[in-house]
C-alpha positions as CSV (number, residue, x, y, z in Angstrom):
1,M,0.0,0.0,0.0
2,S,1.1,3.5,-0.7
3,K,1.3,6.9,1.0
4,Y,0.9,10.0,-1.2
5,L,1.6,13.7,-0.5
6,M,-0.3,16.2,-2.6
7,I,0.8,19.9,-2.6
8,D,-1.2,22.9,-3.7
9,F,1.1,26.0,-4.1
10,G,-1.7,28.6,-3.9
11,S,-1.3,32.4,-4.3
12,T,-1.9,32.8,-0.5
13,F,-1.3,29.5,1.2
14,T,0.7,26.3,0.4
15,K,-1.6,23.4,1.4
16,L,-0.5,19.8,2.0
17,T,-2.6,16.7,2.1
18,A,-1.3,13.3,3.0
19,V,-3.2,10.1,2.0
20,D,-2.9,6.5,3.0
21,T,-4.2,4.1,0.3
22,E,-4.6,1.2,2.8
23,K,-6.9,3.2,5.1
24,E,-8.5,4.9,2.0
25,D,-8.4,8.2,3.8
26,I,-6.5,11.3,4.6
27,I,-3.7,11.0,7.2
28,A,-3.4,14.7,7.9
29,T,-3.5,18.2,6.3
30,A,-1.4,21.3,6.9
31,S,-0.8,24.7,5.4
32,H,1.4,27.7,5.6
33,F,1.6,31.2,3.9
34,T,3.1,30.8,0.4
35,T,6.5,32.4,0.1
36,V,6.6,32.8,-3.6
37,A,8.0,36.4,-3.4
38,T,11.2,35.1,-1.7
39,D,11.7,31.4,-1.8
40,I,8.7,29.1,-2.2
41,C,10.7,26.3,-0.4
42,V,10.3,28.2,2.9
43,G,6.5,28.0,2.9
44,Y,6.6,24.4,1.8
45,H,9.0,23.4,4.5
46,N,7.0,25.2,7.2
47,A,3.8,23.4,6.1
48,L,5.7,20.1,5.9
49,K,6.9,20.6,9.5
50,V,3.3,21.2,10.7
51,L,2.1,18.1,8.8
52,K,4.8,15.8,10.3
53,E,4.0,17.1,13.8
54,K,0.4,16.2,13.3
55,I,1.3,12.7,12.0
56,G,3.7,12.2,14.8
57,E,6.5,10.7,12.7
58,D,8.9,11.4,9.9
59,I,6.8,9.7,7.3
60,K,8.2,8.7,3.9
61,F,5.9,9.2,0.9
62,D,5.8,6.9,-2.1
63,S,4.9,9.9,-4.4
64,I,4.8,13.7,-4.0
65,I,2.9,15.6,-6.6
66,S,1.7,19.1,-6.8
67,C,-0.4,21.8,-8.5
68,S,0.2,25.5,-8.5
69,S,-1.5,28.8,-8.8
70,A,1.3,30.7,-7.0
71,A,2.1,34.3,-8.1
72,G,-1.4,34.8,-9.5
73,G,-1.7,31.6,-11.6
74,L,-1.4,31.2,-15.3
75,K,-2.2,34.4,-17.1
76,M,-3.5,34.1,-20.7
77,C,-4.5,36.3,-23.6
78,A,-7.2,35.0,-25.9
79,I,-7.3,36.4,-29.5
80,G,-10.0,35.5,-31.9
81,L,-12.0,36.7,-34.9
82,V,-15.5,37.4,-33.6
83,E,-15.9,38.0,-29.9
84,E,-19.2,36.1,-29.6
85,L,-17.7,33.0,-31.3
86,T,-14.0,32.2,-31.7
87,V,-12.9,34.5,-28.9
88,E,-15.5,32.9,-26.6
89,A,-14.3,29.5,-27.7
90,A,-10.7,30.5,-27.0
91,K,-11.7,31.8,-23.5
92,R,-13.3,28.5,-22.7
93,V,-10.1,26.6,-23.6
94,C,-8.1,28.8,-21.3
95,L,-10.4,28.5,-18.4
96,G,-10.8,24.8,-18.8
97,A,-7.1,24.4,-18.7
98,G,-6.8,26.2,-15.4
99,A,-5.7,29.6,-16.7
100,K,-6.9,33.1,-15.9
101,V,-7.9,35.1,-19.0
102,D,-6.4,38.5,-18.3
103,L,-6.9,39.9,-21.8
104,V,-9.4,39.2,-24.6
105,L,-8.8,40.7,-28.1
106,S,-10.9,40.3,-31.3
107,H,-10.7,41.2,-35.0
108,H,-7.5,42.9,-36.3
109,I,-5.3,43.7,-33.3
110,N,-3.3,46.9,-33.2
111,K,0.1,48.0,-31.8
112,H,-1.6,49.4,-28.7
113,E,-3.2,46.0,-27.9
114,V,0.0,44.1,-28.5
115,E,1.7,46.5,-26.0
116,K,-1.1,45.7,-23.5
117,I,0.0,42.0,-23.7
118,K,3.5,43.0,-22.7
119,E,2.3,45.3,-19.9
120,L,0.1,42.6,-18.3
121,R,3.0,40.1,-18.4
122,I,0.8,37.5,-20.1
123,D,2.2,33.9,-19.8
124,I,0.6,32.3,-22.9
125,I,-1.3,33.7,-25.9
126,L,-4.0,31.6,-27.5
127,L,-4.4,32.7,-31.1
128,A,-7.6,31.6,-32.8
129,G,-9.9,32.7,-35.6
130,G,-11.9,31.4,-38.5
131,T,-13.6,28.1,-38.9
132,D,-11.8,25.5,-41.0
133,G,-11.9,26.8,-44.6
134,G,-13.2,30.1,-43.4
135,N,-11.6,33.5,-42.8
136,S,-7.8,33.4,-42.8
137,E,-6.8,37.0,-43.4
138,C,-7.5,38.2,-39.9
139,V,-5.6,35.5,-38.0
140,I,-2.6,35.9,-40.4
141,H,-2.6,39.7,-39.7
142,N,-2.7,39.0,-35.9
143,A,0.2,36.6,-36.1
144,E,2.2,39.2,-38.0
145,M,1.5,41.8,-35.4
146,L,2.7,39.6,-32.6
147,G,5.9,38.8,-34.6
148,Q,6.6,42.4,-35.5
149,A,6.3,43.3,-31.8
150,G,8.9,40.7,-30.8
151,I,6.6,38.8,-28.6
152,D,8.8,36.2,-26.7
153,I,6.1,34.2,-24.8
154,P,4.5,31.0,-26.1
155,V,1.9,31.5,-28.7
156,I,-0.6,28.6,-29.4
157,Y,-2.3,28.7,-32.8
158,A,-5.7,27.0,-32.7
159,G,-7.6,28.6,-35.6
160,N,-8.5,27.9,-39.3
161,K,-6.5,24.9,-40.4
162,S,-6.4,26.2,-44.0
163,C,-3.7,28.8,-43.1
164,I,-1.5,26.7,-40.8
165,D,1.4,26.8,-43.4
166,E,1.3,30.7,-43.3
167,I,1.2,30.8,-39.5
168,E,4.1,28.4,-39.2
169,A,6.0,30.6,-41.7
170,I,5.3,33.7,-39.5
171,F,6.5,31.8,-36.4
172,N,9.7,30.9,-38.1
173,K,10.2,34.3,-39.7
174,Y,10.1,36.1,-36.3
175,G,11.4,33.3,-34.1
176,I,8.1,33.1,-32.2
177,N,7.9,30.3,-29.6
178,G,4.8,28.9,-31.5
179,Y,2.7,25.8,-31.2
180,I,0.1,24.5,-33.6
181,C,-3.1,22.8,-32.4
182,E,-6.4,21.8,-33.8
183,N,-9.0,24.5,-34.4
184,V,-10.9,25.4,-31.3
185,M,-14.0,26.0,-33.4
186,P,-13.7,24.0,-36.7
187,Q,-17.4,24.7,-37.5
188,I,-19.8,27.4,-36.4
189,N,-20.9,26.7,-32.8
190,V,-18.9,23.5,-32.7
191,L,-16.2,23.4,-30.0
192,N,-13.0,21.4,-30.1
193,I,-11.2,22.0,-26.8
194,P,-8.9,19.1,-25.9
195,S,-6.0,19.7,-28.3
196,A,-5.4,23.3,-27.2
197,R,-6.1,22.6,-23.6
198,E,-3.5,19.8,-23.5
199,K,-1.0,22.1,-25.2
200,I,-1.6,24.8,-22.5
201,R,-0.9,22.2,-19.8
202,E,2.3,21.1,-21.6
203,I,3.6,24.6,-21.8
204,F,2.7,25.2,-18.1
205,L,4.7,22.2,-17.1
206,K,7.7,23.0,-19.3
207,N,8.0,26.7,-19.0
208,I,5.7,28.4,-16.5
209,I,6.7,26.6,-13.4
210,V,10.2,28.0,-13.9
211,A,8.9,31.6,-14.1
212,K,6.7,31.1,-11.0
213,G,9.6,29.9,-8.9
214,I,8.3,26.3,-8.5
215,K,11.5,25.0,-10.2
216,K,13.4,25.7,-7.0
217,I,11.6,22.9,-5.2
218,E,11.7,20.3,-8.0
219,S,14.4,18.2,-6.4
220,E,12.1,17.7,-3.3
221,I,9.0,16.6,-5.1
222,D,8.2,14.3,-8.0
223,K,6.5,16.7,-10.3
224,V,4.1,19.6,-10.8
225,I,1.3,18.1,-13.0
226,L,-1.5,20.7,-13.1
227,P,-2.5,24.3,-12.6
228,T,-4.5,24.4,-9.3
229,P,-7.8,25.4,-11.0
230,E,-7.7,22.4,-13.4
231,A,-7.1,20.1,-10.4
232,V,-10.2,21.5,-8.7
233,L,-12.1,21.1,-12.0
234,K,-11.1,17.5,-12.3
235,A,-12.1,16.9,-8.6
236,C,-15.5,18.5,-9.1
237,N,-16.2,16.6,-12.3
238,L,-15.3,13.3,-10.6
239,L,-17.4,14.1,-7.6
240,S,-20.3,14.9,-9.8
241,K,-20.2,12.0,-12.2
242,G,-18.8,9.2,-10.0
243,Y,-16.4,6.5,-11.1
244,M,-17.0,2.8,-11.9
245,H,-19.3,1.4,-9.3
246,E,-19.0,4.5,-7.0
247,D,-21.8,7.0,-7.5
248,G,-21.2,10.7,-7.7
249,L,-23.3,13.4,-6.2
250,G,-24.9,14.5,-9.4
251,E,-25.1,18.0,-10.7
252,L,-23.3,20.6,-8.5
253,V,-21.7,24.0,-8.3
254,C,-18.4,24.7,-6.5
255,V,-17.3,28.1,-5.3
256,D,-13.6,28.7,-4.6
257,I,-12.9,32.0,-3.0
258,G,-9.2,32.8,-2.9
259,G,-6.9,35.7,-2.1
260,A,-6.5,36.6,-5.8
261,T,-9.5,35.2,-7.6
262,T,-12.9,33.7,-7.1
263,D,-13.4,30.6,-9.3
264,M,-16.9,29.2,-10.1
265,Y,-17.4,25.6,-11.3
266,S,-20.6,24.1,-12.5
267,M,-21.1,20.4,-13.3
268,C,-24.4,20.0,-15.1
269,S,-26.0,19.5,-18.5
270,A,-26.3,22.5,-20.7
271,S,-29.7,21.5,-22.1
272,A,-32.8,23.6,-21.6
273,K,-34.9,22.6,-18.6
274,R,-38.2,24.1,-20.1
275,M,-40.2,23.5,-23.2
276,D,-40.5,27.2,-24.0
277,V,-36.8,27.8,-24.1
278,V,-34.4,27.8,-27.0
279,I,-30.6,27.6,-26.4
280,K,-28.7,30.5,-27.9
281,G,-25.0,30.8,-28.6
282,L,-22.1,28.3,-28.1
283,E,-22.9,25.0,-26.4
284,E,-21.8,25.0,-22.8
285,P,-19.6,22.1,-21.5
286,Y,-20.8,19.8,-18.7
287,A,-17.8,20.8,-16.6
288,K,-17.5,24.6,-16.8
289,R,-15.1,26.9,-14.9
290,T,-15.0,30.7,-14.8
291,V,-12.4,32.7,-12.9
292,E,-12.8,36.3,-11.8
293,G,-9.4,37.8,-11.4
294,D,-10.8,41.0,-10.0
295,L,-12.7,39.3,-7.1
296,G,-10.5,38.1,-4.3
297,M,-10.1,38.4,-0.5
298,R,-6.7,40.1,-0.5
299,Y,-4.8,40.7,-3.7
300,S,-7.9,41.6,-5.7
301,T,-10.0,43.6,-3.2
302,L,-9.6,46.8,-5.3
303,G,-11.4,44.8,-8.0
304,V,-14.2,44.0,-5.6
305,L,-14.5,47.7,-4.9
306,K,-14.6,48.5,-8.6
307,A,-17.3,45.9,-9.2
308,L,-19.6,47.6,-6.7
309,S,-21.7,50.6,-7.6
310,A,-21.8,53.7,-5.4
311,E,-25.4,52.7,-4.4
312,E,-24.3,49.1,-3.5
313,I,-21.4,50.5,-1.3
314,R,-23.8,52.9,0.4
315,M,-26.3,50.1,1.2
316,I,-23.6,47.7,2.5
317,N,-22.2,50.4,4.7
318,E,-25.6,51.2,6.2
319,D,-26.8,47.6,6.6
320,E,-23.5,46.2,7.9
321,H,-22.2,49.2,9.7
322,V,-18.8,49.2,7.9
323,D,-16.7,51.5,5.8
324,M,-16.4,49.0,2.9
325,E,-14.0,51.1,0.8
326,K,-11.6,51.5,3.7
327,E,-11.8,47.8,4.6
328,L,-11.1,46.7,1.0
329,H,-8.1,49.0,0.7
330,Y,-6.7,47.8,3.9
331,R,-6.8,44.1,2.9
332,N,-5.2,44.9,-0.4
333,E,-2.3,46.5,1.4
334,H,-2.0,43.7,4.0
335,V,-2.4,40.5,2.0
336,D,-0.9,38.3,4.7
337,V,-3.5,39.1,7.4
338,V,-5.7,36.2,8.5
339,Y,-8.9,36.7,10.6
340,N,-10.6,33.7,12.2
341,D,-13.0,35.5,14.5
342,G,-14.2,38.9,15.7
343,E,-15.3,42.0,13.7
344,E,-12.6,41.6,11.0
345,A,-13.7,38.0,10.3
346,R,-17.3,39.3,10.0
347,I,-16.2,41.9,7.4
348,D,-14.3,39.2,5.6
349,A,-17.5,37.2,5.3
350,I,-19.3,40.2,3.9
351,I,-16.5,40.6,1.2
352,G,-16.7,36.9,0.5
353,G,-20.4,37.1,-0.1
354,I,-19.9,40.0,-2.5
355,C,-17.3,37.8,-4.4
356,V,-19.7,34.9,-4.6
357,D,-22.6,37.1,-5.8
358,K,-20.6,38.9,-8.5
359,A,-18.8,35.7,-9.7
360,M,-22.1,33.7,-10.0
361,A,-23.7,36.6,-11.9
362,R,-20.9,36.3,-14.5
363,H,-20.9,32.5,-14.6
364,V,-24.6,31.6,-14.7
365,G,-26.9,31.5,-17.7
366,R,-29.8,33.9,-18.2
367,M,-33.0,34.2,-20.1
368,E,-34.0,36.7,-22.8
369,E,-37.7,37.3,-23.3
370,L,-39.0,37.3,-26.9
371,F,-42.4,37.7,-28.4
372,S,-43.5,35.4,-31.3
373,P,-46.7,34.7,-33.1
374,M,-47.0,31.7,-30.7
375,G,-46.7,34.0,-27.7
376,K,-43.8,34.7,-25.3
377,I,-40.7,32.5,-25.7
378,Y,-37.3,32.6,-24.1
379,N,-33.7,32.4,-25.3
380,Q,-31.4,30.7,-22.9
381,I,-27.8,32.1,-23.0
382,G,-25.4,30.0,-20.8
383,K,-26.2,27.2,-18.3
384,D,-29.4,26.8,-16.3
385,L,-28.4,26.1,-12.7
386,T,-31.8,26.3,-11.2
387,Q,-32.0,22.6,-10.4
388,I,-28.5,22.2,-9.0
389,Q,-28.6,19.9,-5.9
390,Y,-25.4,20.8,-4.2
391,V,-23.3,23.9,-3.8
392,I,-19.8,23.2,-2.4
393,G,-17.7,25.9,-0.8
394,T,-13.9,25.9,-0.6
395,G,-11.3,28.5,0.2
396,G,-10.0,30.0,3.5
397,I,-12.9,32.4,4.1
398,L,-15.4,29.6,3.9
399,V,-13.3,27.0,5.8
400,N,-12.7,29.4,8.7
401,S,-16.1,31.0,8.7
402,K,-18.5,30.4,11.6
403,D,-21.4,30.8,9.2
404,P,-20.2,29.6,5.7
405,V,-23.8,29.2,4.5
406,K,-24.4,33.0,4.8
407,V,-21.5,33.5,2.3
408,L,-22.4,30.5,0.0
409,S,-26.1,31.3,-0.2
410,K,-25.2,34.4,-2.3
411,V,-25.0,32.0,-5.3
412,C,-28.8,32.1,-5.2
413,G,-29.1,35.8,-5.7
414,K,-32.3,37.8,-5.3
415,P,-35.7,36.1,-5.7
416,N,-37.1,38.8,-8.0
417,N,-34.2,38.4,-10.5
418,F,-35.9,35.4,-12.4
419,L,-34.0,36.0,-15.6
420,E,-30.7,34.8,-14.0
421,L,-30.7,31.0,-13.9
422,R,-29.1,30.7,-10.5
423,P,-29.5,27.7,-8.1
424,T,-32.9,27.9,-6.3
425,N,-32.8,25.5,-3.3
426,P,-29.5,23.7,-3.1
427,H,-27.9,21.8,-0.2
428,Y,-24.6,23.3,1.0
429,L,-21.4,21.3,1.4
430,L,-18.1,22.5,2.8
431,D,-14.6,21.4,1.8
432,A,-13.7,21.7,5.4
433,D,-10.3,20.0,5.1
434,Y,-9.4,22.0,2.0
435,I,-8.8,18.9,-0.2
436,L,-10.4,19.5,-3.5
437,A,-7.3,20.5,-5.4
438,S,-5.4,17.6,-3.8
439,M,-8.1,15.2,-4.8
440,G,-7.9,16.4,-8.3
441,L,-4.2,15.5,-8.2
442,L,-5.0,12.1,-6.6
443,S,-7.5,11.4,-9.4
444,E,-4.6,11.3,-11.8
445,I,-3.3,8.3,-9.9
446,D,-6.3,6.7,-8.3
447,P,-9.7,8.2,-9.2
448,L,-11.8,5.7,-7.2
449,L,-9.9,6.5,-4.0
450,A,-10.1,10.3,-4.7
451,L,-13.9,10.0,-5.1
452,K,-14.3,8.0,-1.9
453,I,-12.3,10.4,0.1
454,M,-14.2,13.4,-1.3
455,K,-17.6,11.9,-0.5
456,K,-16.4,11.2,3.0
457,H,-15.0,14.7,3.7
458,M,-17.5,17.0,2.0
459,K,-19.5,18.1,5.1
460,E,-23.1,19.2,4.8
461,I,-23.7,22.6,6.5
462,K,-27.0,24.5,7.3
């Protein structure tokens, strides 16, 4: 029997989970503040010391694997032809691969937009555009613009296959670190995600972990195999669908509130739930992730402030007796503070609720009312989450909260906003041991064991 150690190098905390395959359970968990700005090994060693103290022995692990979102995660730029189609397809590839889409560009890009790529320190560019046999002029122009600007980061081409020869010639001409994949949208409204997603992961493993400082610890662990968000996505998908004879939980939503981002995951069918509804736009995947890089508990609190209207701030201040603008600025300037109780923890819970509400509003599908000769009908844009059975919460603010349901319940929104297809009456589960990312890693080795452990450790809360 084996003992595994899974490590999640997060933007705020480095989290460790030790698993015993004979007991089919977790041995212990531990965490420490991530020290990516100095030496990531320090935070890892501190967390490992805590873990071994909990276990009570200097345990030897058969395998040590990790995922990472340290230093803000994997930052990507998606470039496409039409924003509603190929750009949206490119965004979904990035998000499904565990990246954060920091920049979206469409049509013919210009010098100013290329400079923006450099300013944002993008890690990878996904260049798409045109169905197979369709428009090629635009994507060739965009590749030329990247080449002329001397872009030196990886560029993945996943557009019209008819101009692959021209794109490869441009890559060679300018010495671009380029990769060719299958078209992300070979036909109108038909998505082809796996090829580009695997290429993103390959580049992440080869190049990005060096830039993020994870390379320093390579001699002490076996390998970094996934970006953290992709590990969580894999865990949620496994927990939803089940594996072999072990049933899953069915359709679910997972909310991950971090210091830098709020990630929303939904595992459910994208089909319409009503007879008077017509699906509009690109088909949604069963396992969907969105990430909000402007909604976070520490690094991104100024984004939370920007997402709130003046009226919303006024109402929060009056209802909760806080100075929300002051509190958000303070947390942005003191990213290492941790509150487990008292007034500051209460304010953290308010901020967490705002992150959940805004992130769900961007993730969830919605209805458009239309009038036809047959009467009123509806277009459904995005996923209908109204019948979701479970909402799972993970992240420090939820794990440490005395009332996590108060934060998580913000996924349901306001009762009078019936055009947003939010969950209506879900059960709430808490990832109290902070293991979802680790179980995503374990699922790469032993999916059945990962599923059993998740079902055992997801705690229902009311």
